[in-house]
C-alpha positions in Angstrom: 62.7 -6.5 136.3 59.3 -7.8 137.5 59.2 -10.8 139.8 56.4 -13.2 139.4 55.4 -15.5 142.3 52.6 -18.1 142.5 51.8 -21.0 144.8 49.0 -22.9 143.1 48.2 -24.3 139.6 45.7 -21.5 139.0 48.2 -18.8 140.0 50.9 -20.5 137.9 48.7 -20.4 134.8 48.1 -16.7 135.1 51.8 -16.2 136.0 52.8 -18.0 132.8 50.5 -15.8 130.7 52.4 -12.8 131.9 55.7 -14.5 131.4 54.8 -15.3 127.8 53.6 -11.7 127.2 56.7 -10.1 128.8 59.6 -12.4 128.2 62.3 -9.8 128.7 60.6 -8.0 131.6 59.9 -10.8 134.1 61.6 -13.3 136.3 59.7 -16.3 137.7 60.3 -17.2 141.4 59.2 -20.7 142.3 57.4 -21.2 145.6 55.0 -23.5 147.3 53.0 -23.7 150.5 52.1 -26.5 153.0 48.5 -25.3 153.0 46.6 -22.2 151.8 48.3 -19.2 153.2 50.7 -21.1 155.5 53.9 -19.9 153.8 55.5 -23.2 154.4 57.8 -25.1 152.0 57.4 -28.2 150.0 60.3 -30.2 148.5 63.2 -28.3 146.9 61.1 -25.5 145.5 61.4 -23.4 148.6 58.6 -21.5 150.4 56.5 -18.7 149.0 58.0 -16.6 151.7 61.5 -17.2 150.4 60.4 -16.4 146.9 58.8 -13.2 148.0 61.9 -12.1 150.0 64.2 -12.9 147.0 62.0 -11.1 144.5 61.6 -8.1 146.8 65.4 -7.8 147.1 66.2 -8.4 143.4 63.3 -6.8 141.4 61.9 -3.3 140.8 58.4 -4.7 140.9 56.6 -7.8 142.1 53.4 -9.5 141.1 52.1 -12.1 143.6 49.4 -14.5 142.6 48.4 -14.9 146.2 45.8 -13.7 148.7 46.3 -10.0 149.7 46.4 -10.8 153.4 49.2 -13.4 152.8 51.3 -10.9 150.8 50.8 -8.2 153.5 52.2 -10.6 156.1 55.1 -11.6 153.9 56.3 -8.2 152.9 55.6 -6.3 156.1 59.1 -7.0 157.6 60.7 -6.1 154.3 59.3 -2.6 153.9 61.9 0.1 154.3 61.1 3.3 152.3 58.4 4.0 149.8 60.9 5.8 147.6 62.9 2.6 147.1 60.7 -0.3 147.9 59.5 -2.2 144.8 55.9 -1.9 143.7 53.8 -4.9 144.6 50.7 -6.1 142.8 48.4 -8.9 144.0 46.3 -11.0 141.7 43.6 -13.3 143.2 43.4 -17.0 142.3 40.5 -16.4 139.9 42.3 -13.6 138.1 39.5 -11.2 138.7 41.4 -8.4 140.3 44.9 -6.9 140.1 45.4 -5.0 143.3 48.1 -2.3 143.6 49.3 -3.1 147.2 52.5 -1.2 147.8 54.5 1.4 145.9 51.6 2.8 143.8 53.5 5.8 142.7 57.2 5.5 143.4 57.2 1.8 142.7 54.9 2.0 139.7 52.4 -0.5 141.1 49.4 1.5 140.0 50.4 1.4 136.4 51.6 -2.2 136.7 48.1 -3.2 138.1 46.5 -1.6 135.0 48.9 -3.4 132.7 48.4 -6.8 134.4 44.6 -6.2 134.4 44.6 -5.5 130.7 46.6 -8.7 129.9 44.7 -11.0 132.2 41.3 -9.5 131.8 41.3 -8.5 135.5 39.9 -5.4 137.1 42.8 -3.1 138.3 42.2 -2.0 141.9 44.0 1.3 142.6 43.2 3.0 145.9 45.8 5.8 145.8 43.8 9.0 146.5 45.2 11.1 143.6 44.5 8.3 141.1 41.0 7.8 142.5 40.0 11.4 141.7 42.1 11.8 138.5 44.7 14.1 139.9 48.3 13.2 138.9 50.5 12.5 141.9 53.2 15.1 142.3 55.8 12.3 142.6 54.7 10.8 139.3 55.3 13.7 137.0 58.8 12.5 136.0 60.5 15.4 137.7 62.5 15.4 140.9 60.3 16.8 143.6 61.1 18.4 147.0 59.2 19.8 149.9 55.8 19.1 151.4 54.5 16.6 148.8 52.0 15.1 151.2 50.6 18.4 152.4 50.3 20.0 148.9 48.7 16.8 147.6 46.2 16.8 150.4 45.3 20.4 149.6 44.7 19.5 145.9 42.5 16.6 147.0 40.5 18.7 149.4 39.9 21.4 146.8 42.0 24.0 148.6 43.6 26.7 146.4 47.1 25.7 145.4 49.1 28.2 143.5 51.4 27.4 140.6 54.6 29.4 140.3 56.2 28.4 137.1 59.5 30.2 136.6 60.0 28.0 133.6 57.3 27.1 131.0 57.4 23.3 130.9 54.9 20.8 129.8 52.9 19.6 132.8 49.8 17.4 133.1 46.6 19.1 134.2 46.7 20.2 137.9 43.8 22.0 139.6 45.8 25.1 140.6 44.9 28.7 141.4 46.7 32.0 141.1 47.1 32.3 144.8 47.0 29.9 147.8 48.5 29.0 151.1 50.0 25.9 149.4 52.1 26.3 146.2 53.8 24.3 143.5 57.0 25.9 142.2 58.6 24.9 138.9 62.2 26.0 138.9 65.8 24.9 138.2 67.2 27.3 140.6 68.8 26.2 143.8 66.1 27.3 146.2 64.8 25.4 149.2 61.0 24.7 149.3 59.1 27.1 151.5 56.7 25.9 154.1 53.7 24.2 152.5 55.4 24.3 149.1 56.6 21.7 146.6 59.4 22.4 144.2 59.4 20.6 140.8 62.8 20.3 139.1 62.3 20.2 135.3 65.2 18.8 133.2 66.1 22.2 131.8 69.9 22.3 132.1 72.4 21.0 129.7 76.0 20.8 130.9 78.6 20.8 128.1 81.8 19.0 129.2 85.3 18.7 127.8 87.9 16.5 129.3 91.5 15.5 128.7 92.2 11.8 128.3 92.2 10.2 131.7 90.5 13.0 133.6 89.2 11.5 136.9 85.5 11.1 137.5 85.8 13.1 140.7 87.4 16.0 138.8 84.7 16.1 136.2 81.8 15.6 138.6 83.2 18.1 141.1 83.6 20.7 138.4 80.0 20.2 137.3 78.6 20.3 140.8 80.6 23.4 141.7 79.6 25.3 138.6 75.9 24.6 139.2 76.1 25.5 142.9 78.0 28.7 142.3 75.4 29.7 139.7 72.5 29.0 142.0 71.3 26.1 139.9 70.0 22.7 141.0 71.9 19.6 140.0 68.5 17.8 139.9 67.5 19.8 136.8 70.4 18.5 134.7 69.0 16.7 131.7 72.3 15.5 130.1 76.0 15.9 129.8 77.0 17.0 126.2 80.4 16.6 124.6 82.2 15.9 121.3 82.0 12.4 119.7 85.6 11.8 120.3 84.9 11.9 124.1 81.9 9.6 124.0 83.7 6.9 126.0 85.9 9.1 128.1 85.7 7.4 131.6 85.6 10.6 133.5 82.7 12.0 131.6 80.8 8.7 131.4 81.3 8.1 135.2 80.2 11.6 136.1 77.0 11.1 134.0 76.3 7.8 135.8 76.7 9.5 139.1 74.3 12.2 138.1 71.9 9.7 136.6 71.8 11.4 133.2 72.8 10.4 129.7 75.9 11.5 127.7 74.9 13.2 124.4 77.6 13.7 121.8 78.0 15.7 118.6 80.5 15.7 115.8 83.4 18.2 115.8 82.0 19.6 112.6 78.6 20.4 114.3 80.3 22.0 117.3 82.6 24.0 115.1 79.6 25.8 113.6 78.3 27.0 117.0 79.3 30.6 117.9 80.7 30.6 121.4 82.1 33.4 123.6 85.3 31.5 124.6 86.8 29.6 121.7 90.3 28.0 122.2 93.1 26.6 120.1 93.6 23.6 122.4 90.4 21.7 121.6 90.7 22.7 118.0 94.1 20.9 117.9 92.9 18.0 119.9 89.5 17.2 118.5 88.9 19.5 115.6 86.6 22.2 117.1 87.5 25.5 118.9 84.9 24.7 121.6 83.6 21.6 123.3 82.0 22.6 126.5 80.2 25.7 125.4 79.4 24.5 121.9 78.0 21.1 123.1 75.8 22.9 125.6 74.6 25.4 123.0 74.1 23.2 120.0 70.4 22.8 120.5 69.9 26.4 121.5 69.2 28.0 124.9 70.6 30.5 127.3 74.3 30.3 128.4 74.1 30.6 132.1 77.7 29.5 133.0 80.4 30.2 130.4 83.3 27.8 130.0 84.8 27.0 133.4 87.9 25.0 134.1 88.4 22.5 137.0 90.9 23.4 139.7 93.2 20.6 140.9 94.4 20.3 144.5 97.9 19.3 143.3 98.3 22.4 141.3 98.5 20.5 138.0 96.7 21.9 134.8 93.0 21.4 134.6 91.8 18.3 132.9 88.1 19.2 132.6 85.9 22.1 131.4 82.2 22.7 131.6 79.5 25.2 130.6 75.8 25.3 131.5 72.9 26.2 129.3 69.2 26.5 130.1 67.4 25.0 127.2 64.0 26.2 126.0 61.2 24.0 127.0 59.6 22.2 124.0 55.8 22.2 124.2 54.0 19.0 123.2 51.1 18.8 120.8 49.2 15.5 120.6 46.8 15.3 117.6 44.2 12.8 118.9 41.7 10.9 116.9 38.6 10.1 119.0 37.2 7.4 116.7 33.6 7.3 115.4 32.0 8.0 118.7 31.6 4.8 120.7 33.6 4.9 124.0 35.0 1.4 123.4 36.4 2.5 120.1 38.4 5.2 121.7 42.0 3.8 121.9 43.9 3.5 125.2 46.6 5.7 123.7 44.0 8.4 123.0 42.8 8.2 126.6 46.4 8.5 127.9 46.9 11.6 125.8 43.7 13.1 127.1 44.9 12.5 130.7 48.3 13.9 129.9 47.3 17.2 128.3 46.9 20.3 130.4 45.2 22.1 127.5 42.5 20.5 125.3 41.5 22.1 122.0 38.5 20.9 120.0 35.1 21.2 118.4 32.6 21.7 121.1 30.5 18.6 120.2 33.7 16.4 120.2 34.7 17.9 123.6 31.3 16.9 125.0 32.1 13.2 124.0 35.1 13.0 126.2 34.6 15.7 128.8 34.1 13.2 131.6 37.6 11.7 130.8 39.4 15.0 131.4 41.3 15.3 134.7 40.6 18.2 137.1 42.5 21.3 136.0 42.4 20.6 132.3 41.9 23.9 130.4 39.4 23.4 127.6 39.4 25.7 124.5 36.4 24.7 122.4 34.8 26.3 119.4 32.1 25.6 116.8 31.9 24.3 113.3 33.9 26.2 110.7 36.7 27.2 113.1 39.1 24.4 112.2 42.0 26.7 111.2 41.5 28.8 114.3 41.6 25.7 116.5 44.8 24.5 114.8 46.5 27.9 115.3 45.4 28.0 119.0 46.7 24.5 119.7 50.1 25.2 118.1 50.3 28.6 120.0 49.6 26.9 123.3 52.3 24.2 122.6 54.8 27.0 121.8 54.1 28.4 125.2 55.5 25.2 126.6 52.1 23.5 127.3 51.1 19.9 126.9 48.3 20.2 124.4 45.8 17.7 122.9 44.0 18.7 119.7 41.1 16.4 119.1 39.1 15.3 116.1 36.7 12.6 115.3 37.7 9.4 113.6 41.4 9.6 112.8 42.8 13.1 113.2 44.7 12.7 110.0 41.7 11.9 107.8 39.5 15.0 107.0 40.4 16.3 110.4 42.7 18.4 112.4 46.2 17.0 111.8 46.6 18.6 108.5 45.9 22.2 109.5 47.8 21.8 112.7 51.0 20.4 111.1 50.8 23.1 108.4 50.9 25.6 111.2 53.5 23.9 113.4 57.3 24.0 113.0 60.2 22.1 114.5 60.1 24.2 117.8 57.5 21.9 119.3 57.1 18.1 119.7 54.1 16.7 117.7 52.6 13.3 118.4 49.9 11.7 116.2 47.4 9.4 117.9 45.5 7.3 115.3 41.8 6.6 115.6 39.1 4.4 114.0 37.8 6.3 111.0 34.1 6.6 110.0 34.8 4.6 106.9 36.3 1.7 108.9 33.5 1.8 111.5 30.8 1.8 108.7 32.6 -1.0 106.9 32.5 -3.2 109.9 28.8 -2.6 110.3 28.1 -3.3 106.6 30.3 -6.4 106.4 33.5 -6.3 104.4 33.0 -3.7 101.7 36.6 -2.6 101.8 38.1 -6.0 101.2 40.0 -4.8 98.1 41.4 -1.5 96.8 39.3 1.4 98.0 39.3 5.2 98.2 37.6 7.9 100.4 36.4 11.1 98.8 34.8 14.0 100.5 32.0 15.6 98.5 32.2 18.9 100.4 33.3 21.7 98.1 33.8 24.2 100.9 37.6 23.7 100.7 38.0 21.8 97.3 36.5 23.0 94.0 33.8 20.7 92.6 35.8 20.3 89.4 38.6 18.6 91.4 36.2 16.4 93.3 34.5 15.4 90.1 37.8 14.4 88.5 38.6 12.2 91.4 35.2 10.5 91.3 35.6 9.8 87.6 39.1 8.4 88.2 37.8 6.1 91.0 35.0 5.0 88.8 37.3 4.1 85.9 39.7 2.3 88.2 36.9 0.2 89.6 37.7 1.2 93.2 35.3 0.8 96.1 34.4 4.4 97.0 33.4 5.8 100.5 31.9 9.2 100.3 32.4 11.5 103.3 30.2 14.7 103.8 27.8 13.4 101.1 24.9 15.8 101.5 23.8 18.8 103.5 20.9 21.2 103.3 23.0 23.6 101.3 24.7 20.9 99.2 22.0 18.6 97.8 23.2 18.0 94.2 26.8 16.7 94.7 25.9 13.1 95.8 23.4 12.5 92.9 26.1 13.8 90.5 28.7 11.5 91.9 26.4 8.5 91.8 25.6 9.2 88.2 29.3 9.2 87.4 29.8 5.8 89.1 26.7 4.4 87.3 28.5 5.0 84.0 31.0 2.3 85.0 28.9 -0.1 87.3 25.8 -2.1 87.1 22.6 -0.6 88.7 22.6 -3.5 91.1 26.0 -2.6 92.6 25.7 -2.8 96.4 25.7 0.5 98.3 26.0 0.7 102.0 24.6 3.6 104.0 25.6 4.1 107.6 24.5 7.0 109.8 26.2 7.8 113.1 28.3 4.7 113.0 28.9 3.3 116.5 26.8 5.9 118.2 23.5 5.2 120.1 21.3 6.3 117.2 23.3 4.3 114.6 21.4 3.1 111.6 22.5 1.3 108.5 21.0 -0.2 105.4 22.1 -2.0 102.2 20.7 -0.8 98.9 21.9 -0.5 95.3 23.4 2.1 93.1 20.0 2.6 91.3 18.0 2.2 94.5 19.7 4.8 96.7 17.6 7.9 97.4 20.1 10.8 98.1 17.4 12.6 100.0 17.8 10.0 102.8 21.5 10.9 103.3 22.9 13.7 105.4 26.3 15.0 106.8 26.2 12.3 109.6 26.1 9.6 106.9 28.9 7.6 105.2 28.0 6.1 101.8 30.1 3.2 100.5 29.6 2.2 96.9 31.0 -1.3 95.9 33.1 -2.1 92.9 32.1 -4.5 90.1 33.0 -7.5 92.2 31.2 -6.4 95.4 28.2 -8.6 96.3 25.5 -8.8 99.0 25.9 -12.1 100.8 23.6 -13.1 103.6 22.6 -9.5 104.1 26.2 -8.3 104.2 28.2 -6.2 101.8 31.3 -8.1 100.7 34.1 -7.1 98.3 36.3 -10.2 97.4 40.0 -9.8 97.9 40.4 -11.0 94.3 43.4 -13.3 94.6 44.0 -15.7 91.7 43.6 -18.8 93.9 39.9 -17.9 94.3 39.4 -18.3 90.6 41.2 -21.6 90.3 39.1 -24.8 90.2 39.0 -26.8 93.4 
């Protein structure tokens, strides 16, 4: 929950905008002051100080629409531990700045400042050193972290060599690491203490399968899990989930143990578990829940290496065991984000695309597209770039890197799913990696916005490049679009080696449309050397078009209105007399 605190009308107006945007995320704390910054109280509303104290105790994060100095004085006595204190963001009275004041990483104040800034149109102010230079904080990676976090972080910031020892391949954001160094980052699920000047990251690599008799105590289930992990030399901080059979989804001992470990309970049907080959099947669970194995099968159902075979709990009173467990190390799933960069303008690159570029440790792309966003890449990003004509090679490379457990971004212009990299990448990928598609603004949409509203009714995009598609197929599609009276946007209309396809396509369209049909021509849409012009089907000179151009041909209803290309939406009410 996010606490919102204000003391003036201006602050309350900004506060209410956040409350309206985040109705389920925020709680408003009323407060007032005797005079600016006094912290006194007026009437029954209580003081701002009281509001801050209550919000600080009750919320995960706090946004104060107050002067930074006043907030510093109010929260100073409340600060206890940066690992548990709420993140605090200050917004000035004019709503110009959203300042991450306390708990930038652990409290999430840095990200909250960015969110608040985006909603209010304020500039987020983040002074955390790692954020300032684009290096992810070691305590923000989503993994439990142990050891000399401050020392290793300082080494990263100072450019000192920091070694990465990854015992497990796990998707990580880019880190400026070296093969050797006095400082080191170790990625492991083994129960090893951090060495001097080392940090240990605990990836969620362990699945613990659990079976339990009805009424099994939480302490018995939890103790069994912790003992099994410790005896195997595994860290409890790397447990991702407890897995069991559906029939035990609400078993208090299992649910309670999961809560104490801070992990979810994942369940599977008895039929699913019965299909898993296990080393230690038993008649008891078969009779009780319909599968010869619960603990081992539940841990193994999604694959992995069985590190701890089925183990039973030992009761101090000598009574029969009421719980079993098994531990599996699951294979890390790499992550492939297929990212559309848009038509070229930085302000048309989506926030989601920017986030994926920051998240990826490996970037794969066409060299000219990499150049567009190179300045956005964090230090440590490994860039694999190649030239025109290597699309399939780039797709294979990106998938291969993801299969090695990397976090990969494969970039393309416009939308990555439109004449771009998503298709070859997904044809290469299988279900052994996670794939995320990030949409982008296409060249057709960017050109349409420049021309006016040419795509206001049904439309189609057709590439005139016959490098991958036979001309006979392209021609058939152009004829179909012409006969269907669709607005047509031509991609890849003409190159030095392909100068006859566009005239041929225009001739086909001319057989179904008037010579005066509007045609829009946009080159390098949204880029600094953008150019555009409106002409007609008979007036377009194909020699003025190249591969950087998008050509949009209107349908029979398209008109030029005040210098803009407009295709009516064509609803019946437009034809009715007024």
